[in-house]
C-alpha positions in Angstrom: 0.0 0.0 0.0 3.0 2.3 0.5 3.4 2.4 -3.3 -0.1 3.8 -3.6 0.7 6.6 -1.1 3.9 7.6 -2.9 2.1 7.4 -6.3 -0.6 9.7 -5.2 2.0 12.1 -3.7 4.4 12.3 -6.6 2.2 11.8 -9.7 1.5 15.5 -9.9 4.8 17.2 -9.3 3.6 20.9 -9.5 0.9 20.2 -6.9 3.4 18.4 -4.8 5.8 21.3 -4.9 3.0 23.7 -4.0 2.0 21.5 -1.1 5.6 21.3 0.2 6.0 25.1 -0.2 3.0 25.5 2.1 4.4 23.1 4.7 7.9 24.7 4.5 6.3 28.1 5.1 4.3 26.8 8.1 7.3 24.9 9.6 9.7 27.8 9.1 7.2 30.3 10.7 6.8 28.1 13.8 10.5 27.4 14.1 11.6 31.0 13.6 9.0 32.3 16.1 10.0 29.7 18.7 13.7 30.4 17.9 13.2 34.1 18.4 11.4 33.5 21.6 14.1 31.3 23.0 16.9 33.5 21.6 15.2 36.6 23.0 14.8 35.0 26.4 18.4 33.8 26.6 19.9 37.0 25.3 18.2 39.1 28.0 20.4 37.5 30.6 23.3 36.3 28.5 25.7 38.7 30.3 24.8 37.1 33.5 25.3 33.6 32.1 28.9 34.5 31.0 29.8 35.7 34.5 31.3 33.4 37.1 30.1 35.0 40.3 28.4 32.8 42.9 26.2 35.7 44.2 25.0 39.1 42.9 24.3 41.9 45.4 21.7 44.3 44.0 19.3 47.0 45.1 16.2 45.8 46.9 14.2 47.6 44.2 15.7 45.6 41.3 13.1 44.3 38.8 15.4 42.8 36.2 19.1 43.0 35.3 18.9 46.3 33.5 16.0 47.8 35.5 17.3 48.5 39.0 18.4 51.2 41.4 22.0 52.0 42.4 23.7 51.0 45.6 26.5 52.8 47.5 30.1 52.2 46.3 31.4 51.7 49.8 29.3 48.5 50.0 32.2 46.8 48.2 34.4 47.2 51.3 31.7 45.7 53.6 31.1 42.9 51.2 34.8 42.0 51.1 34.9 41.9 54.9 31.9 39.6 55.2 32.9 36.1 56.4 32.8 33.6 53.6 33.5 36.0 50.8 36.6 35.1 48.8 36.4 38.0 46.2 34.1 40.9 45.4 34.0 43.0 42.3 32.0 46.1 41.2 29.8 46.2 38.0 28.5 49.4 36.7 25.6 49.8 34.3 25.3 53.2 32.7 23.2 54.6 29.9 24.7 56.8 27.2 23.9 58.6 24.0 26.3 57.5 21.3 27.2 59.8 18.5 28.7 57.8 15.6 31.2 58.9 13.0 28.2 59.8 10.8 27.0 62.2 13.5 23.8 60.2 14.3 22.7 59.5 17.8 22.0 56.1 19.2 21.2 54.9 22.8 23.8 52.6 24.3 24.2 50.5 27.5 27.6 50.8 29.0 29.1 48.1 31.3 31.9 49.2 33.6 34.1 46.5 35.2 37.6 45.8 36.3 39.5 44.4 33.3 41.8 42.6 35.8 38.8 41.0 37.6 37.8 37.4 37.4 34.0 37.4 37.9 32.4 39.2 35.0 33.9 39.1 31.5 33.6 35.4 30.6 32.6 36.1 27.0 34.9 35.6 24.0 36.5 38.3 22.0 36.3 38.1 18.2 39.2 40.6 18.0 41.2 42.8 20.4 42.3 42.2 23.9 40.5 42.8 27.2 43.4 44.8 28.7 43.0 47.4 25.9 40.1 49.0 27.8 42.6 50.1 30.5 43.3 53.0 28.2 41.0 55.9 29.0 38.0 56.3 26.8 38.4 52.9 25.2 35.6 50.3 24.9 34.7 46.9 23.5 31.6 46.7 21.4 29.2 43.7 21.2 29.3 42.0 17.8 26.4 42.7 15.4 25.7 46.2 16.6 28.4 48.0 14.6 26.0 49.0 11.8 23.5 50.5 14.2 26.3 52.6 15.7 27.6 53.7 12.3 30.8 51.6 12.7 31.0 50.0 9.2 34.4 48.5 8.3 37.1 49.7 7.9 36.2 52.5 10.3 34.7 50.4 13.1 37.7 51.0 15.3 37.6 54.8 14.9 34.7 54.9 17.3 32.4 57.8 18.2 31.6 59.8 21.3 29.3 59.6 24.3 28.3 62.8 26.1 31.0 64.7 24.2 33.8 62.3 25.3 35.5 60.1 22.7 35.1 56.4 22.4 37.8 54.3 20.8 36.7 50.8 19.9 39.5 48.4 20.8 37.7 45.0 20.4 34.6 43.1 19.6 32.8 40.7 22.0 31.0 37.6 20.6 27.4 36.5 21.3 26.8 38.9 24.2 24.2 41.4 22.9 20.7 41.3 24.3 17.9 41.4 21.7 15.9 43.6 24.2 18.5 46.3 24.9 20.5 49.1 23.3 23.9 48.2 21.9 26.4 47.0 24.5 29.7 48.7 25.2 32.2 47.3 27.8 34.7 49.7 29.4 36.7 50.0 32.6 35.0 51.2 35.7 36.6 54.7 35.4 35.7 55.2 31.8 32.1 53.8 32.2 31.6 56.2 35.1 32.9 59.1 33.1 30.5 58.3 30.2 27.6 57.9 32.6 28.0 61.4 34.0 29.3 63.2 30.9 25.9 64.3 29.7 25.5 66.3 32.9 29.0 67.3 34.1 31.0 67.6 30.9 31.2 70.5 28.5 33.8 68.7 26.3 32.9 67.9 22.7 35.3 65.8 20.6 35.1 65.0 16.9 37.5 63.3 14.5 39.0 64.8 11.4 39.5 63.0 8.1 42.8 61.7 9.3 41.2 60.1 12.4 42.7 62.6 14.9 40.6 64.0 17.7 39.7 67.7 17.9 38.3 68.4 21.4 36.6 71.7 22.2 35.1 73.2 25.3 31.6 73.8 24.1 30.9 76.6 26.6 34.0 78.7 25.7 34.8 77.2 22.2 38.4 76.6 23.4 40.5 73.8 21.9 41.7 71.5 24.7 43.9 69.0 22.8 44.1 66.7 19.9 45.0 63.3 21.6 43.0 61.1 23.8 45.7 61.2 26.4 45.3 65.0 26.8 41.7 64.7 27.8 40.9 64.8 31.5 41.8 61.4 32.9 38.7 59.5 34.1 38.6 59.6 37.9 38.6 56.4 40.0 35.3 55.6 41.8 34.8 57.4 45.0 32.7 56.4 48.1 29.9 58.7 46.9 29.6 57.2 43.4 26.6 54.9 42.8 27.3 51.4 41.6 24.9 48.8 40.2 26.0 45.4 41.3 28.6 43.7 43.5 29.7 40.3 42.2 30.7 37.8 44.9 32.8 34.6 44.8 32.3 32.5 47.9 35.2 30.7 49.6 35.5 27.0 48.8 33.0 24.9 50.7 31.0 28.0 51.8 27.2 27.5 52.1 25.6 29.9 49.7 22.3 30.3 51.5 24.1 31.2 54.7 26.4 33.6 52.9 23.4 35.3 51.2 21.9 35.9 54.7 25.1 37.4 56.0 25.4 39.7 53.0 21.8 40.8 53.3 22.3 41.7 56.9 25.6 43.5 56.3 24.3 45.5 53.3 21.0 47.4 54.0 18.4 47.8 51.3 19.9 45.1 49.1 19.0 41.7 47.9 21.4 38.9 47.2 20.7 36.4 44.4 22.5 33.5 42.9 23.5 33.7 39.2 20.7 31.3 38.3 18.1 33.3 40.3 19.1 36.6 38.7 19.0 35.1 35.2 15.6 33.5 35.8 14.2 36.7 37.3 15.3 38.7 34.2 14.0 36.3 31.7 10.7 36.0 33.5 10.3 39.8 33.4 10.7 40.0 29.7 8.6 36.9 28.9 5.7 37.6 31.3 5.6 41.2 32.2 6.3 42.7 28.8 4.0 40.4 26.8 6.9 39.4 24.4 6.3 35.7 25.1 2.6 36.0 24.3 3.2 37.8 21.0 5.9 35.3 19.8 3.8 32.3 20.9 0.9 33.7 19.0 3.0 33.9 15.9 4.0 30.2 16.3 0.3 29.3 16.8 -0.7 31.2 13.6 2.0 29.3 11.7 0.6 26.0 12.9 -2.9 26.9 11.9 -1.8 28.1 8.5 0.1 24.8 7.9 -2.9 22.7 8.8 -5.1 24.7 6.4 -2.6 24.4 3.6 -2.0 20.7 4.1 -5.7 19.9 4.7 -6.6 21.6 1.4 -3.8 19.7 -0.5 -4.7 16.3 0.9 -8.5 16.9 0.4 -7.9 17.8 -3.2 -5.7 14.8 -3.6 -8.3 12.5 -2.1 -11.0 14.0 -4.4 -8.9 13.3 -7.4 -8.4 9.7 -6.5 -12.0 8.8 -5.3 -12.3 6.2 -8.1 -9.1 4.4 -7.0 -10.3 4.4 -3.4 -13.7 3.3 -4.5 -12.1 0.4 -6.3 -10.3 -0.7 -3.1 -13.5 -0.6 -1.2 -15.3 -2.6 -3.9 -12.5 -5.2 -3.6 -13.3 -5.5 0.1 -10.5 -3.3 1.5 -11.5 -2.1 5.0 -11.4 1.6 6.0 -8.2 1.0 8.0 -6.3 0.4 4.7 -7.6 3.7 3.3 -6.5 5.4 6.6 -3.0 3.9 6.3 -2.6 5.1 2.7 -3.6 8.7 3.4 -1.7 9.0 6.7 1.4 7.6 5.1 1.0 10.2 2.3 0.8 12.9 5.0 3.9 11.6 6.8 5.9 11.8 3.6 4.7 15.4 3.2 5.7 16.2 6.8 9.2 14.8 6.5 9.9 16.3 3.1 8.7 19.7 4.3 10.4 19.6 7.6 14.0 18.8 6.6 14.6 21.7 4.1 12.7 24.1 6.4 15.0 23.3 9.4 18.0 23.8 7.2 16.8 27.2 6.1 16.0 28.3 9.7 19.4 27.2 11.0 21.1 29.1 8.2 18.9 32.2 8.9 19.7 32.0 12.6 23.4 31.9 12.0 23.2 34.8 9.5 21.2 37.1 11.9 23.6 36.3 14.8 26.7 37.2 12.8 25.4 40.2 10.9 22.8 41.8 13.2 23.6 40.4 16.7 20.1 39.0 16.9 19.9 35.5 18.4 17.5 33.0 16.9 18.1 30.0 19.2 17.1 26.7 17.6 18.1 24.0 20.1 17.8 20.2 19.5 14.7 20.3 21.8 13.2 22.9 19.6 13.9 20.9 16.4 12.2 17.8 18.0 9.2 19.8 19.2 8.7 21.3 15.7 9.0 17.9 14.1 6.3 16.5 16.4 4.1 19.6 15.6 4.7 19.1 11.9 3.6 15.4 12.0 0.6 16.3 14.1 -0.3 19.1 11.7 -0.1 16.8 8.6 -1.7 13.7 10.2 -4.5 15.9 11.6 -5.1 17.3 8.2 -5.1 13.7 6.7 -7.7 12.5 9.2 -9.9 15.4 8.1 -9.5 14.5 4.4 -10.0 10.8 4.9 -13.5 11.3 6.0 -14.5 11.9 2.4 -13.1 8.4 1.4 -14.8 6.5 4.2 -18.2 7.7 3.1 -17.6 7.0 -0.6 -19.9 4.5 -2.4 -18.0 1.7 -4.1 -20.5 1.9 -6.9 -18.7 5.1 -8.1 -16.3 2.8 -9.9 -19.1 1.7 -12.3 -20.4 5.2 -13.0 -19.5 6.9 -16.2 
């Protein structure tokens, strides 16, 4: 009977190609929507995933990783002195307005950390060195956001400015950009703090000439202040009064984390202490549940599934209608309905597999392209692939069960009608 199923499927190649195009569209839509949802969810906390801290000290008002209030800088000393703490490091999050080489403004998210630290920068660099950000007004940019910042090669290392202060790009970080955030820049604590306060406190405006040299002017007095980055005011180290965003904690070997969390919470008023897993889960839940992103992307996947069922159902129904005489002959020969079911269900399974395989290849290639060129993560995990395969089979077999109803009610006498 398998030969009958394949004959019905392949005898009309144009119709077969149209059917497979519909299935490929539906499968691709479901896969991409699920991949975007998973990629979006993962990317919102990917910076946390790359860190190696056991605990994160944050403001008690924190809602998600990038939506929080500052805590005092002197908390770092109290955290270091807390029993059970092996190492503590500061992480700054600052917002800035980037002005690219083309003069256009873009919002940015600036991360300030100690380049000699051990708890934050676990991501890989595509080019450049981490120590390069020790130079004042230098930063590493997340890969995939260069175009949005106006940093097209070969000028992507020229940089731009934030709050009138120059930014020299000294490296590119791989797979670290959040789909939900402004372009990421990574700098030293001092440089990030200078950028964060430049909009309010600085009157310096720096531009680059055709040769790439800086021309810095006091915007209030229109007075040149130098042509080299080194002649700019040196970024000041953090002081006790400066606000910070997080304190990253590494516990001593064998230390009980719940007990250490309690000690830190008592030592640092108005804070909350979370493990890396807890902070990542809280951030992802915020974006998926509170912003409605999960609902919208899930709705897109549902629409794709419905579209696929409609397309496959129409194709199978038309195929059954065209072969009513053949099925009538089988029934006249005494074939039970179960044989008819097997033929049409097998035909639908062939359609599911032949539509799924090329669709998954297209989606994987698209995901790789968007990650490299745009920094947008479309995450298609093996579990996603298996889930989509099951959905594709359900979609096609469900459509087949709808179409087969026409055959089970056919009168075998149709064979003898003119």
